[in-house]
Rosetta silent file (secondary structure, phi, psi, omega in degrees, C-alpha in Angstrom):
SEQUENCE: MPHIPIYQVDAFTDELFKGNPAAVCPLEAWLPTEVLQLIAAENFLPETAFFVPTGQPGHYELRWFTPEIEMDLCGHATLACAHILMNHLGWDMHQISFHTQSGVLMVHKQNERLVLQFPARPATAATLPPEIAKGMGVYPMEVLKARDYLLIYHDEEIIRNLRPDRSILDQINLDPGGIIATAKGKTVDFVSRFFTPQASIFEDPVTGSAHCSLIPFWSQQLGKKTMTALQLSARTGKLYCEDAGDKVTIGGTCRTYMEGNIFVA
SCORE:     score description
SCORE:     0.000 S_00000001
   1 L     0.000  127.319 -179.984  -63.371  -30.115  -46.181 S_00000001
   2 L   -58.543  141.449  178.599  -60.237  -32.178  -47.105 S_00000001
   3 E  -141.242  158.259  178.191  -59.867  -32.749  -50.805 S_00000001
   4 E  -120.506  129.087  174.315  -57.577  -34.587  -53.228 S_00000001
   5 E   -63.849  145.658  176.382  -56.766  -33.205  -56.689 S_00000001
   6 E  -139.879  138.850  174.927  -57.806  -35.486  -59.525 S_00000001
   7 E  -125.859  148.115  171.403  -57.051  -35.439  -63.232 S_00000001
   8 E  -119.047  130.869 -171.031  -58.373  -37.698  -65.947 S_00000001
   9 E  -129.909  137.314  169.554  -56.066  -38.387  -68.862 S_00000001
  10 E   -94.475  117.022 -172.927  -56.419  -40.280  -72.138 S_00000001
  11 E  -106.999  152.451 -176.775  -53.082  -42.068  -72.601 S_00000001
  12 L    63.106   41.610  176.272  -51.384  -43.503  -75.691 S_00000001
  13 L  -160.972  155.977  170.597  -53.314  -41.186  -77.980 S_00000001
  14 L  -108.504   12.049  178.587  -53.234  -37.631  -79.291 S_00000001
  15 L  -122.256  135.586  171.331  -57.063  -37.517  -79.512 S_00000001
  16 L   -60.924  149.415  177.856  -59.569  -37.088  -76.710 S_00000001
  17 L    71.324   11.783  172.554  -61.903  -40.060  -76.208 S_00000001
  18 L  -119.291 -177.634  178.927  -59.256  -42.423  -77.615 S_00000001
  19 L    65.599 -154.100 -176.554  -56.466  -44.361  -75.934 S_00000001
  20 E  -117.843  121.913 -179.654  -56.846  -45.549  -72.335 S_00000001
  21 E   -77.383  139.145  176.129  -58.377  -43.297  -69.655 S_00000001
  22 E  -137.217  144.180  169.018  -56.651  -43.052  -66.270 S_00000001
  23 E   -93.117  142.001  179.314  -57.325  -41.024  -63.162 S_00000001
  24 E  -125.781  123.880 -178.584  -54.282  -39.389  -61.563 S_00000001
  25 E  -123.806  102.938  173.086  -54.365  -38.288  -57.898 S_00000001
  26 E   -71.248  134.009  178.521  -51.323  -36.451  -56.493 S_00000001
  27 L  -122.236  153.356  172.509  -51.026  -36.968  -52.724 S_00000001
  28 L   -85.450  -30.549  176.781  -48.875  -35.335  -50.052 S_00000001
  29 L  -152.841  160.440 -175.955  -48.794  -38.572  -48.037 S_00000001
  30 L   -70.020  135.858  168.371  -50.269  -42.037  -48.402 S_00000001
  31 L   -86.760  164.390  175.610  -53.868  -42.659  -47.433 S_00000001
  32 L   -56.998  145.090 -178.060  -54.910  -46.110  -46.155 S_00000001
  33 H   -55.144  -39.048 -178.766  -54.953  -48.721  -48.906 S_00000001
  34 H   -63.986  -30.983  176.787  -58.679  -49.330  -48.409 S_00000001
  35 H   -71.473  -42.436  177.226  -59.369  -45.634  -49.122 S_00000001
  36 H   -59.260  -42.291  179.847  -57.266  -45.731  -52.288 S_00000001
  37 H   -66.583  -37.874  177.524  -59.181  -48.799  -53.445 S_00000001
  38 H   -64.551  -39.267  177.823  -62.534  -47.123  -52.707 S_00000001
  39 H   -63.774  -44.065  179.317  -61.504  -44.078  -54.757 S_00000001
  40 H   -62.931  -39.756  178.181  -60.505  -46.305  -57.674 S_00000001
  41 H   -65.107  -39.821  179.411  -63.815  -48.161  -57.445 S_00000001
  42 H   -66.397  -39.044  178.845  -65.717  -44.876  -57.393 S_00000001
  43 H   -66.085  -36.838  178.897  -63.798  -43.595  -60.427 S_00000001
  44 L    53.175   46.250  172.464  -64.536  -46.851  -62.306 S_00000001
  45 L  -109.993  163.901  178.598  -61.750  -46.314  -64.831 S_00000001
  46 L   -51.702  -39.857  177.182  -59.285  -48.971  -65.992 S_00000001
  47 E  -146.794  146.042  164.946  -56.730  -47.535  -63.546 S_00000001
  48 E  -119.245  126.844 -178.257  -56.446  -44.843  -60.893 S_00000001
  49 E  -108.069  139.783  176.662  -52.858  -43.856  -60.081 S_00000001
  50 E  -124.255  135.831  175.118  -51.696  -42.215  -56.848 S_00000001
  51 E  -135.403  151.964 -177.104  -48.255  -40.717  -56.314 S_00000001
  52 E  -132.890  133.483  178.008  -46.409  -39.191  -53.354 S_00000001
  53 E   -65.874  143.348  179.019  -43.134  -37.214  -53.498 S_00000001
  54 L   -85.890  -15.237 -172.614  -40.128  -38.981  -51.975 S_00000001
  55 L   104.473  -17.643  175.054  -38.379  -35.760  -51.017 S_00000001
  56 L   -98.298  126.209 -176.239  -35.867  -36.113  -53.852 S_00000001
  57 L   -53.455  132.060  177.890  -36.698  -33.848  -56.822 S_00000001
  58 L    80.370    6.792 -179.971  -38.224  -35.772  -59.691 S_00000001
  59 E  -120.221  131.583 -177.138  -38.772  -38.949  -57.631 S_00000001
  60 E  -139.077  144.163  166.240  -42.211  -40.198  -56.597 S_00000001
  61 E   -81.213  139.342 -173.135  -43.720  -43.290  -55.044 S_00000001
  62 E  -136.116  135.473  175.135  -46.449  -44.598  -57.352 S_00000001
  63 E  -134.267  151.602 -176.652  -49.301  -47.088  -56.943 S_00000001
  64 E  -127.620  139.430  179.235  -52.013  -48.217  -59.379 S_00000001
  65 E  -133.978  131.462  164.835  -55.523  -49.517  -58.682 S_00000001
  66 L   -81.309  178.914  174.761  -58.205  -50.979  -60.896 S_00000001
  67 L   -61.924  -16.523 -177.032  -61.778  -50.776  -59.556 S_00000001
  68 L  -113.402  -36.203 -169.532  -61.114  -54.155  -57.844 S_00000001
  69 L  -141.948  161.901  169.460  -57.409  -54.646  -57.066 S_00000001
  70 E   -83.420  134.579 -177.672  -54.010  -53.010  -56.717 S_00000001
  71 E   -95.846  155.122  177.665  -51.852  -53.724  -59.769 S_00000001
  72 L   -85.251  -20.957 -177.211  -48.169  -54.652  -59.881 S_00000001
  73 L  -164.124  136.887  177.714  -47.484  -52.662  -63.062 S_00000001
  74 L  -148.421  125.845 -177.718  -49.425  -50.286  -65.303 S_00000001
  75 H   -82.276  -51.965 -171.018  -48.166  -48.463  -68.362 S_00000001
  76 H   -66.814  -34.924  179.290  -50.909  -46.055  -69.381 S_00000001
  77 H   -73.585  -28.997  173.941  -51.457  -44.667  -65.862 S_00000001
  78 H   -67.304  -44.624  175.773  -47.690  -44.162  -65.426 S_00000001
  79 H   -58.039  -42.735 -179.421  -47.618  -42.246  -68.696 S_00000001
  80 H   -63.501  -39.321  178.289  -50.608  -40.215  -67.452 S_00000001
  81 H   -62.650  -45.252  178.441  -48.819  -39.348  -64.180 S_00000001
  82 H   -62.101  -39.804  177.594  -45.760  -38.077  -66.040 S_00000001
  83 H   -59.802  -44.976 -179.190  -48.047  -36.058  -68.329 S_00000001
  84 H   -67.037  -43.656  179.203  -49.741  -34.391  -65.341 S_00000001
  85 H   -61.010  -41.646 -175.586  -46.466  -33.642  -63.574 S_00000001
  86 H   -81.531  -28.046 -173.502  -44.935  -32.099  -66.679 S_00000001
  87 H  -108.507  -15.619 -177.170  -47.973  -30.269  -68.022 S_00000001
  88 L  -127.726  -23.178 -173.160  -49.987  -29.322  -64.930 S_00000001
  89 L  -114.819   12.706  166.992  -47.770  -29.485  -61.835 S_00000001
  90 L    84.018    6.766  176.955  -44.710  -27.545  -62.967 S_00000001
  91 L   -75.482  113.703 -170.472  -42.055  -30.265  -63.314 S_00000001
  92 L  -107.705   10.911  173.604  -39.875  -28.760  -66.038 S_00000001
  93 L   -91.041  171.731 -173.675  -37.142  -31.374  -66.336 S_00000001
  94 L   -98.883    7.945 -178.558  -37.226  -34.119  -68.957 S_00000001
  95 E  -143.662  143.449  176.618  -37.123  -37.148  -66.642 S_00000001
  96 E  -133.772  143.141  176.657  -39.176  -38.540  -63.752 S_00000001
  97 E  -115.658  125.350  177.786  -38.489  -41.615  -61.589 S_00000001
  98 E  -109.539  125.374  179.615  -41.400  -43.565  -60.130 S_00000001
  99 E   -93.945  118.501 -168.909  -40.715  -45.961  -57.234 S_00000001
 100 E  -137.334  176.565  173.143  -43.141  -48.882  -57.520 S_00000001
 101 L   -59.097  -26.677 -178.268  -43.760  -52.546  -56.684 S_00000001
 102 L   -98.947   21.156  179.026  -41.971  -53.331  -59.960 S_00000001
 103 E    95.961 -168.454  179.377  -38.883  -51.271  -59.141 S_00000001
 104 E   -85.268  120.523 -178.803  -37.880  -47.776  -60.236 S_00000001
 105 E  -107.240  126.852 -177.971  -39.603  -46.884  -63.505 S_00000001
 106 E   -98.065  141.448  171.737  -38.183  -44.048  -65.585 S_00000001
 107 E  -130.126  129.170  176.149  -40.182  -41.748  -67.839 S_00000001
 108 E  -129.372  156.865 -178.911  -38.509  -39.197  -70.052 S_00000001
 109 E   -93.414  132.904 -179.907  -39.764  -36.636  -72.518 S_00000001
 110 E  -131.070   94.494 -171.178  -38.767  -36.997  -76.163 S_00000001
 111 L    58.939 -121.381  179.684  -40.137  -34.048  -78.128 S_00000001
 112 L   -90.573   -0.152 -174.153  -43.947  -34.349  -77.742 S_00000001
 113 E  -103.189  144.370  170.334  -43.759  -37.988  -76.724 S_00000001
 114 E  -101.458  139.497 -175.037  -43.347  -39.508  -73.266 S_00000001
 115 E  -124.640  121.895  176.467  -41.270  -42.687  -73.093 S_00000001
 116 E   -88.166  141.636  168.263  -41.567  -45.318  -70.355 S_00000001
 117 E  -111.914  111.372 -174.612  -38.680  -47.572  -69.396 S_00000001
 118 E  -120.094  159.868  174.661  -40.202  -50.788  -68.028 S_00000001
 119 E   -69.392  138.789  172.742  -38.837  -54.234  -67.133 S_00000001
 120 L   -72.296  142.632  177.179  -38.974  -56.781  -69.930 S_00000001
 121 L  -129.445   74.258 -179.135  -41.161  -59.801  -69.176 S_00000001
 122 L   -59.683  136.921  179.545  -40.327  -62.400  -71.835 S_00000001
 123 L   -92.531  149.752  178.008  -43.018  -65.060  -72.102 S_00000001
 124 E  -120.616  162.919 -176.161  -42.269  -68.769  -72.280 S_00000001
 125 E   -55.557  139.610 -175.977  -44.192  -71.680  -73.762 S_00000001
 126 L  -145.216  163.318  174.151  -47.325  -72.579  -71.813 S_00000001
 127 L   -94.976  132.604 -176.768  -50.384  -74.796  -71.895 S_00000001
 128 L   -80.323  123.572  175.882  -53.628  -72.972  -72.576 S_00000001
 129 L   -59.041  144.654 -177.315  -56.283  -73.479  -69.887 S_00000001
 130 H   -60.016  -32.102  178.960  -59.477  -74.972  -71.367 S_00000001
 131 H   -63.052  -39.018  179.414  -61.549  -71.979  -70.225 S_00000001
 132 H   -73.098  -42.671  179.771  -59.363  -69.638  -72.304 S_00000001
 133 H   -57.336  -46.074 -179.239  -59.260  -71.987  -75.294 S_00000001
 134 H   -74.480  -41.245 -174.753  -63.044  -72.224  -75.378 S_00000001
 135 H   -69.346  -31.591 -179.246  -63.760  -68.629  -74.363 S_00000001
 136 H   -73.926  -26.560  175.191  -61.556  -66.982  -77.003 S_00000001
 137 L    85.788  -25.960  178.130  -63.391  -68.824  -79.792 S_00000001
 138 L  -128.982  124.052 -176.902  -60.331  -69.044  -82.081 S_00000001
 139 L   -77.936  134.193 -177.668  -57.420  -71.270  -81.106 S_00000001
 140 L   -76.215  162.754  174.711  -54.017  -69.524  -81.355 S_00000001
 141 L   -72.155  -30.972 -174.380  -51.002  -70.737  -83.314 S_00000001
 142 E  -149.093  147.400  179.874  -48.812  -70.450  -80.211 S_00000001
 143 E  -127.776  126.859  176.044  -49.325  -70.013  -76.463 S_00000001
 144 E  -132.210  171.121  179.217  -46.853  -68.365  -74.092 S_00000001
 145 E  -153.916  135.781  164.649  -47.073  -66.899  -70.609 S_00000001
 146 L  -122.962 -114.627  167.890  -45.330  -64.373  -68.369 S_00000001
 147 L   -67.308  -41.522 -176.537  -47.671  -62.425  -66.063 S_00000001
 148 L  -106.175  154.081  166.738  -50.250  -62.640  -68.853 S_00000001
 149 E   -72.242  135.269 -179.794  -51.122  -65.389  -71.301 S_00000001
 150 E  -116.544  111.396 -176.293  -49.778  -64.417  -74.724 S_00000001
 151 E  -107.104  121.736 -175.552  -51.788  -65.888  -77.614 S_00000001
 152 E   -99.482  125.911 -179.525  -50.238  -65.637  -81.078 S_00000001
 153 L  -115.959  168.577 -170.664  -52.612  -65.541  -84.054 S_00000001
 154 L   -71.026  -41.436 -177.124  -52.121  -65.718  -87.804 S_00000001
 155 L  -153.623  169.557 -174.546  -53.101  -62.185  -88.854 S_00000001
 156 H   -60.125  -36.907 -176.412  -54.443  -58.804  -87.777 S_00000001
 157 H   -65.033  -32.636  175.594  -58.013  -59.451  -88.905 S_00000001
 158 H   -61.992  -45.089  179.151  -58.356  -62.328  -86.468 S_00000001
 159 H   -61.859  -46.901 -178.140  -57.377  -59.980  -83.620 S_00000001
 160 H   -60.726  -35.406 -172.727  -59.739  -57.268  -84.838 S_00000001
 161 H   -98.498    3.809  178.127  -62.667  -59.691  -85.121 S_00000001
 162 L   -58.593  135.456  175.768  -62.225  -61.632  -81.885 S_00000001
 163 L  -131.508   76.533 -176.608  -65.460  -61.870  -79.899 S_00000001
 164 L   -61.653  148.654  177.364  -64.509  -63.656  -76.664 S_00000001
 165 L   -91.180  102.835 -175.626  -67.260  -65.276  -74.627 S_00000001
 166 H   -63.791  -33.226 -178.089  -67.009  -63.530  -71.287 S_00000001
 167 H   -62.112  -28.516  176.799  -69.309  -66.010  -69.552 S_00000001
 168 H   -84.433  -46.352 -178.221  -66.696  -68.705  -70.216 S_00000001
 169 H   -63.955  -29.798  179.809  -63.576  -66.624  -69.566 S_00000001
 170 L   -69.684   -3.571  175.638  -64.992  -65.403  -66.262 S_00000001
 171 L   -78.308   -9.216 -178.612  -64.676  -68.971  -64.982 S_00000001
 172 L  -120.377  140.971  178.994  -60.911  -68.394  -64.592 S_00000001
 173 L  -110.058  118.310 -177.718  -59.177  -65.878  -62.296 S_00000001
 174 L  -112.315   11.139 -176.734  -55.863  -64.527  -63.596 S_00000001
 175 L   -49.721  131.108    1.654  -55.358  -61.635  -61.138 S_00000001
 176 L   -93.781   17.165 -175.480  -53.313  -59.592  -61.661 S_00000001
 177 L   -91.540 -173.538 -179.522  -52.773  -60.898  -65.190 S_00000001
 178 L  -155.553 -159.599 -176.947  -54.871  -61.165  -68.297 S_00000001
 179 E  -122.340  118.551  175.981  -55.008  -62.514  -71.839 S_00000001
 180 E   -99.924  126.288  170.792  -53.071  -60.872  -74.666 S_00000001
 181 E  -108.870  130.537 -173.574  -54.111  -61.699  -78.228 S_00000001
 182 E  -145.758  156.217  176.419  -51.578  -60.572  -80.820 S_00000001
 183 E  -156.328  164.760  173.524  -50.586  -60.850  -84.474 S_00000001
 184 E   -63.640  141.702 -177.239  -48.277  -59.220  -86.993 S_00000001
 185 L   -91.311  164.572  176.584  -49.699  -55.867  -88.145 S_00000001
 186 L   -88.611  -47.333 -178.000  -50.488  -54.542  -91.612 S_00000001
 187 L  -108.047   -8.558  174.311  -49.522  -50.880  -91.139 S_00000001
 188 L  -129.204  176.606 -177.041  -47.558  -51.328  -87.889 S_00000001
 189 L   -70.739  -42.281  178.007  -45.229  -54.062  -86.683 S_00000001
 190 E  -152.219  158.923  179.087  -47.752  -55.801  -84.440 S_00000001
 191 E  -126.056  162.767  179.200  -51.266  -55.445  -83.059 S_00000001
 192 E  -157.644  167.029  165.031  -52.909  -56.700  -79.889 S_00000001
 193 E  -140.452  159.815 -173.709  -55.963  -56.757  -77.636 S_00000001
 194 E  -138.076  127.952 -176.377  -56.090  -57.417  -73.882 S_00000001
 195 E  -124.768  142.165 -178.985  -58.811  -59.116  -71.841 S_00000001
 196 L  -126.411   96.248  177.368  -59.161  -59.508  -68.066 S_00000001
 197 L   -55.221  143.637  177.480  -61.563  -62.237  -66.918 S_00000001
 198 L    69.948    0.479  177.246  -63.648  -61.420  -63.815 S_00000001
 199 L   -88.291  152.325  178.997  -62.740  -57.720  -64.000 S_00000001
 200 L   -65.203  -33.141  175.395  -65.420  -55.050  -64.219 S_00000001
 201 L  -104.064  100.883 -168.971  -63.676  -53.668  -67.321 S_00000001
 202 L   -70.124  -44.986  177.929  -63.327  -56.797  -69.457 S_00000001
 203 E  -110.621  119.209  179.105  -61.277  -55.374  -72.356 S_00000001
 204 E   -78.380  131.196 -174.798  -58.560  -52.909  -71.473 S_00000001
 205 L   -62.541  -47.479  178.647  -58.329  -50.183  -74.150 S_00000001
 206 L  -147.080  122.470 -168.428  -54.500  -49.852  -74.251 S_00000001
 207 L  -116.778   95.340 -179.648  -52.257  -51.942  -72.008 S_00000001
 208 L   -59.211  -44.706 -175.716  -48.718  -50.659  -71.600 S_00000001
 209 L   -63.151  -29.741  177.025  -47.675  -53.447  -69.213 S_00000001
 210 L   -61.743  -27.781 -178.542  -48.701  -56.127  -71.741 S_00000001
 211 H   -74.219   -9.957  171.638  -46.013  -54.751  -74.039 S_00000001
 212 H   -64.481  -24.954  174.086  -43.372  -55.862  -71.525 S_00000001
 213 H  -100.862  -35.290 -179.902  -44.018  -59.311  -73.024 S_00000001
 214 H   -63.801  -41.948 -175.215  -45.126  -58.275  -76.505 S_00000001
 215 H   -64.330  -49.829  177.428  -41.969  -56.307  -77.284 S_00000001
 216 H   -59.984  -38.637 -179.559  -39.446  -59.116  -76.570 S_00000001
 217 H   -63.296  -52.791 -175.204  -41.583  -61.592  -78.511 S_00000001
 218 H   -73.285  -27.807  174.490  -42.045  -59.458  -81.623 S_00000001
 219 H   -61.245  -42.908  178.480  -38.485  -58.169  -81.545 S_00000001
 220 H   -69.370  -42.632 -177.747  -37.280  -61.752  -81.854 S_00000001
 221 H   -66.065  -40.019 -173.987  -39.894  -62.693  -84.453 S_00000001
 222 H   -94.092  -12.563 -179.501  -39.329  -59.644  -86.659 S_00000001
 223 L    68.076   36.870  179.516  -35.588  -59.286  -86.114 S_00000001
 224 L  -144.577  151.953 -177.571  -35.818  -55.619  -85.156 S_00000001
 225 L   -94.028  -34.737 -177.083  -35.409  -53.597  -81.976 S_00000001
 226 E  -105.698  128.670 -173.353  -37.598  -50.571  -82.736 S_00000001
 227 E  -144.114  160.074  170.303  -41.255  -51.167  -83.546 S_00000001
 228 E  -115.573  150.969 -175.555  -44.670  -49.520  -83.658 S_00000001
 229 E  -142.094  150.795  172.586  -47.802  -51.173  -82.303 S_00000001
 230 E  -121.948  136.851  167.602  -51.560  -50.692  -82.260 S_00000001
 231 E  -100.574  122.880 -166.419  -53.961  -51.965  -79.641 S_00000001
 232 L   -94.695   41.245  171.148  -57.174  -52.683  -81.509 S_00000001
 233 L   -72.709  176.530  177.697  -59.764  -51.973  -78.819 S_00000001
 234 L   -60.864  -33.761 -179.890  -62.774  -49.809  -79.648 S_00000001
 235 L   -83.328  -29.713 -178.329  -60.828  -46.757  -78.414 S_00000001
 236 L    62.611  155.922  175.875  -57.506  -47.837  -80.012 S_00000001
 237 E  -159.956  149.637 -179.635  -54.040  -46.687  -79.034 S_00000001
 238 E  -115.727  135.469 -177.878  -50.615  -46.358  -80.637 S_00000001
 239 E  -128.009  141.546  178.749  -47.378  -47.313  -78.922 S_00000001
 240 E  -109.237  116.131 -163.947  -43.755  -46.748  -79.960 S_00000001
 241 E  -118.752  149.938  173.596  -41.700  -49.681  -78.737 S_00000001
 242 E  -146.696  135.109  174.309  -38.064  -50.680  -78.358 S_00000001
 243 E   -87.061  117.518 -179.359  -36.439  -53.869  -77.098 S_00000001
 244 E  -121.152   41.669  177.469  -33.563  -52.893  -74.795 S_00000001
 245 L    78.899 -112.108  179.683  -32.586  -56.307  -73.415 S_00000001
 246 L   -81.890    0.699  175.767  -33.787  -56.602  -69.829 S_00000001
 247 E  -124.859  159.862  167.563  -35.807  -53.398  -70.340 S_00000001
 248 E  -127.517  151.606  172.156  -38.362  -52.231  -72.859 S_00000001
 249 E  -114.839  139.363 -175.076  -39.234  -48.673  -73.791 S_00000001
 250 E  -133.770  114.570 -176.673  -42.812  -47.731  -74.582 S_00000001
 251 E  -108.931  153.547  176.996  -43.605  -44.286  -75.947 S_00000001
 252 E  -174.458  178.085  178.401  -46.854  -42.426  -76.457 S_00000001
 253 L  -119.959  166.274 -176.720  -48.738  -39.181  -76.054 S_00000001
 254 E  -136.472  156.645  170.785  -51.543  -38.067  -73.715 S_00000001
 255 E  -130.539  133.713  175.842  -54.463  -35.670  -73.600 S_00000001
 256 E   -80.679  128.413  179.701  -55.935  -34.202  -70.421 S_00000001
 257 E  -100.354  -37.527 -170.552  -59.702  -34.656  -70.253 S_00000001
 258 E  -152.261  148.685  172.639  -60.649  -33.392  -66.786 S_00000001
 259 E  -136.296  136.698 -179.037  -59.319  -31.634  -63.679 S_00000001
 260 E  -168.952 -155.479 -179.556  -61.101  -31.451  -60.333 S_00000001
 261 E  -137.365  145.717  171.921  -61.175  -32.440  -56.671 S_00000001
 262 E  -105.041  132.739  176.104  -62.245  -35.465  -54.654 S_00000001
 263 E  -105.973  115.770 -169.890  -63.815  -34.795  -51.242 S_00000001
 264 L  -107.545    1.934 -179.491  -63.114  -37.715  -48.949 S_00000001
 265 L  -119.691    0.000    0.000  -64.485  -36.509  -45.593 S_00000001
């Protein structure tokens, strides 16, 4: 019976059951998109990542799926793929290139940490839709938008204590984007949370792609290029960030939770 290897990884954490879980499925060739989406729905994790070798050593085509849609960019599942390649599939070099909808994304190993190089997505001033204003419950000091709405709040405790009303936020469709709530941190440079209206997983535990907008914003606000960040979901995650102009780097660690096979026939 045909089978696909599958790994489950907790990303942006050094502890099991923390960070953001991702499924990783190495493929020899692409399956139909509808099959990939069905696998992601069956896994019911924030993201399922699939990669296929290009034929050039260290280069892979990579795609990401939530239980509902294919994503344009995902940080934690990219980190998880690099972790699996380096720790389970024998890739012994310190760099991997992933060819994606968002261009070629580099991941390199830096001691025990994996570091993503992603495109920067600076956010610009925006008007907050009434559904988000009402649904978040606390009006932000500032509103910006790139792929995601970026809501700036006064302090970390506001972010920690946010209790968005999903019944209101689900009235708006932001696919493939979401809502980032952020503030200056107490023990790190900045903190955030990430919400996706109408998605089966409403709050994403740790959102690497959101930091493509968070890093340029906080770099300018704080006057520094290198920063640390916490995502304050129930699972929490720590990210090591750097503003590199038109790129950002996002570092973190991973833990493997599970290894197995999917039977698709």
